[in-house]
Every structure is written in C-alpha cells, then in structure tokens.
C-alpha positions as CSV (number, residue, x, y, z in Angstrom):
1,M,5.4,12.6,-27.2
2,S,5.2,16.3,-26.6
3,T,8.3,18.5,-26.6
4,T,7.9,19.0,-22.8
5,E,7.3,15.3,-22.0
6,Q,10.4,13.4,-20.9
7,P,10.5,9.6,-20.7
8,I,10.8,8.1,-17.3
9,T,13.3,5.2,-17.2
10,N,14.1,4.9,-13.5
11,V,12.3,2.3,-11.4
12,V,12.9,1.6,-7.7
13,L,11.4,-1.6,-6.2
14,V,10.6,-2.0,-2.5
15,H,9.9,-5.4,-1.0
16,G,7.5,-6.2,1.8
17,A,7.5,-8.0,5.1
18,F,8.9,-11.6,5.3
19,A,10.9,-11.1,2.1
20,D,13.9,-9.5,0.6
21,G,14.7,-7.9,-2.7
22,S,15.6,-11.1,-4.5
23,G,11.9,-11.8,-5.3
24,W,11.9,-8.9,-7.7
25,R,14.3,-10.7,-10.1
26,G,11.7,-11.5,-12.7
27,V,10.4,-7.9,-12.7
28,Y,14.0,-6.6,-12.8
29,D,14.9,-8.8,-15.8
30,N,11.8,-7.8,-17.7
31,L,12.2,-4.1,-17.2
32,T,16.0,-3.9,-17.8
33,A,15.5,-5.8,-21.1
34,R,13.1,-3.0,-22.0
35,G,15.6,-0.3,-21.3
36,F,14.7,0.7,-17.7
37,R,17.2,1.4,-15.0
38,V,16.0,-0.6,-12.0
39,T,17.2,-0.5,-8.4
40,I,16.0,-2.7,-5.6
41,V,15.8,-1.5,-2.0
42,Q,16.8,-3.9,0.7
43,N,14.5,-3.0,3.7
44,P,15.9,-3.8,7.1
45,L,12.3,-4.3,8.3
46,T,13.3,-3.0,11.7
47,S,11.0,0.1,11.7
48,L,9.0,2.3,9.3
49,E,11.6,5.0,9.7
50,D,14.5,2.6,8.9
51,D,12.7,1.3,5.8
52,V,11.8,4.7,4.6
53,A,15.4,5.9,5.1
54,A,16.7,2.9,3.1
55,T,14.3,3.8,0.3
56,R,15.3,7.4,0.3
57,R,18.9,6.5,0.0
58,V,18.2,4.7,-3.2
59,L,15.9,7.5,-4.5
60,D,18.8,9.9,-3.9
61,L,20.9,7.9,-6.3
62,Q,18.4,8.2,-9.2
63,D,19.4,10.5,-12.1
64,G,15.9,11.7,-12.8
65,P,12.1,11.1,-12.4
66,T,11.4,7.6,-10.9
67,I,8.5,5.2,-10.6
68,L,8.5,3.9,-7.0
69,V,7.0,0.4,-6.5
70,G,6.0,-1.3,-3.3
71,H,4.8,-4.8,-2.5
72,S,2.7,-5.5,0.6
73,W,4.3,-3.7,3.6
74,G,6.4,-1.9,0.9
75,G,3.2,0.0,0.1
76,T,3.3,1.7,3.5
77,V,7.0,2.5,2.9
78,I,6.4,4.0,-0.5
79,T,3.4,6.0,0.8
80,E,5.8,7.8,3.2
81,A,9.0,7.8,1.0
82,G,7.1,8.7,-2.2
83,V,7.0,12.4,-1.3
84,H,10.7,12.4,-2.4
85,P,11.0,14.9,-5.3
86,K,12.4,12.4,-7.7
87,V,9.2,10.2,-7.4
88,A,7.0,10.8,-10.4
89,G,4.5,7.9,-9.8
90,L,3.6,5.1,-7.5
91,V,2.8,1.4,-8.1
92,Y,1.2,-0.6,-5.3
93,V,1.6,-4.4,-5.8
94,S,-1.0,-6.0,-3.5
95,A,0.2,-3.4,-1.1
96,L,-0.9,-1.4,1.9
97,A,-1.7,2.3,1.4
98,P,-2.5,4.1,4.6
99,D,-3.3,7.8,4.7
100,A,-1.4,10.5,6.5
101,G,-1.9,10.0,10.3
102,E,-3.0,6.4,9.9
103,T,-1.2,3.2,11.0
104,T,-0.8,0.2,8.8
105,A,-2.8,-1.8,11.4
106,Q,-5.8,0.5,10.9
107,Q,-6.1,-0.7,7.3
108,Y,-7.3,-4.1,8.5
109,E,-10.2,-2.7,10.6
110,G,-13.6,-3.8,9.3
111,F,-12.2,-6.4,6.8
112,A,-12.2,-10.2,7.0
113,A,-9.4,-12.1,8.7
114,T,-6.9,-14.1,6.6
115,P,-6.4,-17.4,8.6
116,E,-4.0,-19.0,6.1
117,F,-1.5,-16.1,6.6
118,V,0.0,-17.2,9.9
119,I,2.6,-15.0,11.6
120,D,4.7,-16.4,14.5
121,T,6.0,-13.6,16.7
122,G,9.0,-14.1,18.9
123,E,9.8,-12.7,22.3
124,D,11.8,-9.9,20.7
125,G,8.7,-8.7,18.8
126,F,9.9,-9.9,15.3
127,G,7.6,-12.1,13.2
128,F,8.2,-14.8,10.7
129,L,5.6,-16.5,8.6
130,D,4.8,-20.0,9.9
131,P,6.9,-22.4,7.6
132,D,4.2,-25.0,7.4
133,A,1.6,-22.5,6.2
134,F,4.0,-20.4,4.1
135,K,3.1,-21.7,0.7
136,A,-0.7,-21.7,1.3
137,G,-0.6,-18.2,2.8
138,F,2.0,-16.4,0.7
139,A,2.8,-18.3,-2.5
140,H,0.3,-21.0,-3.5
141,D,0.8,-20.3,-7.2
142,L,4.6,-20.9,-7.1
143,T,6.3,-24.2,-7.5
144,D,7.2,-26.1,-4.4
145,A,10.9,-25.2,-5.0
146,D,10.3,-21.5,-5.5
147,A,7.9,-21.3,-2.5
148,A,10.5,-23.1,-0.4
149,F,13.2,-20.6,-1.4
150,L,11.0,-17.6,-0.3
151,R,10.1,-19.4,2.9
152,D,13.7,-20.2,3.8
153,S,15.0,-16.8,2.9
154,Q,12.3,-14.8,4.6
155,V,13.3,-11.8,6.7
156,P,11.5,-11.2,10.0
157,I,9.7,-7.9,10.5
158,N,9.5,-5.9,13.7
159,M,5.7,-6.2,14.3
160,A,5.7,-2.8,16.0
161,V,5.9,-1.2,12.6
162,F,2.2,-1.9,12.0
163,G,1.4,0.5,14.8
164,T,3.5,3.4,13.4
165,P,1.5,6.1,11.7
166,V,2.7,7.5,8.4
167,K,3.3,11.2,8.3
168,H,2.7,11.7,4.5
169,A,0.6,10.0,1.9
170,A,2.4,10.4,-1.4
171,W,-0.6,9.0,-3.3
172,R,-2.5,12.1,-2.6
173,D,-0.1,14.1,-4.8
174,K,1.4,11.5,-7.2
175,P,-0.3,9.5,-10.0
176,T,-0.9,6.0,-8.7
177,W,-1.4,2.5,-10.1
178,A,-2.1,-0.8,-8.4
179,V,-1.8,-4.5,-9.2
180,I,-4.0,-6.6,-7.0
181,A,-3.8,-10.4,-6.7
182,S,-7.3,-11.7,-6.7
183,E,-6.2,-14.9,-4.8
184,D,-4.2,-13.0,-2.2
185,K,-4.4,-14.8,1.2
186,A,-2.5,-12.1,3.2
187,F,-5.2,-9.4,2.8
188,D,-8.9,-9.5,2.4
189,Q,-9.7,-8.7,-1.2
190,A,-12.1,-6.0,-0.2
191,M,-9.3,-4.3,1.8
192,L,-7.0,-4.2,-1.2
193,Q,-9.6,-2.8,-3.4
194,H,-10.6,-0.2,-0.9
195,M,-7.1,1.1,-0.4
196,A,-6.3,1.2,-4.1
197,K,-9.6,3.0,-4.9
198,R,-9.1,5.5,-2.1
199,A,-5.7,6.3,-3.5
200,G,-7.2,6.9,-6.9
201,A,-5.1,4.2,-8.4
202,Q,-5.6,2.7,-11.9
203,I,-6.2,-0.9,-10.9
204,T,-5.1,-4.1,-12.7
205,N,-6.5,-7.3,-11.2
206,V,-4.7,-10.6,-11.8
207,P,-5.4,-14.1,-10.6
208,A,-2.4,-14.7,-8.3
209,S,-1.1,-15.3,-4.8
210,H,0.4,-12.7,-2.5
211,A,3.7,-13.5,-4.3
212,L,2.4,-12.0,-7.5
213,F,5.7,-10.0,-7.8
214,V,7.2,-13.5,-8.6
215,S,4.3,-15.4,-10.2
216,Q,3.0,-12.5,-12.3
217,A,6.2,-10.6,-12.9
218,G,5.2,-9.8,-16.5
219,V,1.9,-8.2,-15.4
220,V,3.7,-6.2,-12.7
221,A,6.4,-5.1,-15.2
222,D,3.8,-4.1,-17.7
223,T,2.0,-2.0,-15.1
224,I,5.2,-0.2,-14.2
225,V,5.8,0.6,-17.9
226,T,2.3,2.0,-18.1
227,A,2.9,4.0,-15.0
228,A,6.1,5.4,-16.4
229,G,4.3,6.6,-19.5
230,G,1.3,8.0,-17.6
231,A,3.5,9.8,-15.0
232,A,5.5,11.3,-17.9
233,V,2.4,12.7,-19.5
234,A,1.1,14.0,-16.1
235,A,4.4,15.8,-15.5
236,A,4.5,17.4,-19.0
C-alpha cells in the first residue's frame, strides 16, 4: 500500500424493487466479519427521488470513502446517488445502470422479454411480483422456505419510477464493478451485459437467480472487497 492510499472500509447496500434490506444479511455478515462497516438502505420504493434521498441520508452518515452497492432497481438508485462525494466506487449486482437523461424503462428496449418475471400492478400504480411465479422469476436457486420469505416480505414499487430519467450517471466518473447472475429471469442476459460493459465495469459472472445477493452472498461480498481495494488504488 502506498503512503497516499487509504483503505476503504465503508460499504452501503441498496436493495431493489419487490424487496427490502433484509436480503443483504449474508453479504452483511460476510463483510462485517472481514472488518468492514456496512450500512443497509431501506428504500421506500415510492419514487426515484425518494430512494435517492434515502440513500444519500445513509451516505451522509459515513465517516470516509464508501463503496456503494445496488441490486436490480437499486442500480438506478446508485447511478444517481453515487455522485455523492463520499462514494469511491460502485458495485452493480444484476442491476440497472441507465445513463444521464435515460429512464430505467429505456434499458429494456431491444432486449428479450422475461415472461417468468410477472408483475401485478394495482389500481394505485404499485406493483408486486405474482406470488405463484415468484420463485421461478426471482429466486429459483433458493430453498422453498427462503424464497417464500422473500415472496411474503416483498415491498411494492411505484411502477412510475421506471419512467423517471436519471440526472447523473455516477459510473461515468467512479470506478465500477458488476456481478451478473447468468440465470437471471428478471432481465435479459444481454441487457445486463450491455449495461455493465457500457459502464466500464469489471464484470464477475456467477450462475445464480436474480436473488444472487442471497444465494451468492460470498461472491457478491468478494466483489465488494475487490472494489474497495481497487477504488482505494484509483484514489491514491
């Protein structure tokens, strides 16, 4: 380590749609055991602005450079919130990564549909994942019990968020990593690869469902550790 290189020990985890922060428990336990200070954002999933504000509040609490991690819709959130001055690097976990001026919905254009990922939208505009299709579409590599817990604790998202453009793309200025689930049923694989490559991310591919933040917590944690080391070198 150079005399100017400072270790990065802060990590902020941002969950995606239809979930809450509890799914990060395995990643949290892995990283805290390795000496990291980990904080989990609880997104309200009511608007992009609200989720970004929730993330910024947590970033404000960090005592130094931080690795910001987002899963799925959380990728859009960290793309916007990641311009925060305490963010030293970004990790996208099977996550969306729009560019400035783009909406999340635009990321799907030109890519294959995902028929096993079934969203039921209510009259109020909030969507849940269909309970009968939940395991197949979101968490096919989890046990029935773990998939049921995610299904029954899911948080609905205001579907209008997918039409809100991001104002900033933090990945244009911050070093970026990505973990992509090769068996993801929420996004076309080509879409995930395209977004990560456009962001200049160092990509790790892992055989897993969209719930890789649970089923592959060790791989996700290892990537965050790599990002912490790489971002520290980049900042030196």
